[in-house]
C-alpha positions, 0 to 999 in steps of 0.5 A: 335070287330073282332068276331062281324065283322067275325060273320056279314060277315059270316051271309052275306055270308050265305044269299048270297050263299043260295040266289044264290044257290036257283036260280040254276036250278039243286038245285031248282029242287031237293031241295025245297026253304024252305028246302034250307033255313032251311039248311042254318039256320042250317049251320049258327047255326053251324057257330055261335056255333063255334064262341060262344061255340067252340072258347071259350070252352075247351074239345072234344065237343068244339073242334069238334064244332069249327072244323065244324064251321071253316071248313064250314066258309072256304067252305062258303068263297070259294063258295061266292068268286066263285059265286061273280066272276060269278056274276061280269062276267055276270053283276049279270045276266044282261049279258047272263040272260038265262045262268046265273043260270046254270053258278052259278051252275058251280061256286058252283062246282068250289067252291067245287073243291077249298074246296077239294084242301084246305082240302088236303093242310090244312091236309098235313104236312107243307113244310119246306122252305129253304133260304140262307141269306147273311149278310155283316160282318158276322164272319167266324165262323157263316158262315153256321149258321142254323136258324129254324123259326116257326110261327103261330102254333095256338096250343091247339084249333084244333092242339094237341100233335100228330101234334106238335110232327111231327112239332118238329121232322121236325125242329130237323131233320134240326139240327138247330143252333138256333130256333125262335118261331115267335108268336101265338104259342098257340091259346090263349083261356086260358092256353095251354094244359099241354100235349103240353108243354113237346112236345114243350120243345123237341125243342133244339139248341146249341144257344138256343130256343127263342120266340117272343109272338104274339097277341094270347099269350096275350089273355091268360093274360101272357106276355111270352109263358106260361112257355115254356122253351125258352131263351128269351121272348121279 
């Protein structure tokens, strides 16, 4: 159901962005409308392949197809939001009818800037956020306990051994007393790659490593976290 909804929304965004881009004077002058539509169809095909082949497949080709499709979907979403915001401000061309096509061009430029920012944010290592939590009645010997929580790693489809090793090193550098994996450790398309399990197994803490499986774990047909050495699966 989710895949069908995502595919439908993605298709509508393709139509909307190509439709609005064709009205931008700069784009219309450089790119013939038929060619622009052709580009849209090819990109939609890449998005469809990412959902059908890349998302459910394994291996390097499937990973490359999914990386392209999901990156394009994110860029398409940012372009759609930028264009829609401009359409709302101009009343879909009712206000400032002469300037609206050019303003849509600037909306596409804004969408491109947002894409660059998103790529930088997505490729950089995650930032560790620290919180101090006060608990009434906590025993004195537990004061200062360090709990490290990791969530939504989605390993296996696009994120592999090297990326995971960096995240494990980040957690171990905190010298945690307890480590908790809060679901969606793996992407869930079948069993995880064998090379990921030893790396995840490097997580250690005096009070143990605990895990709560998320919905992506259940996609693989297992009740727990696929044999990862944790203290509990619940």
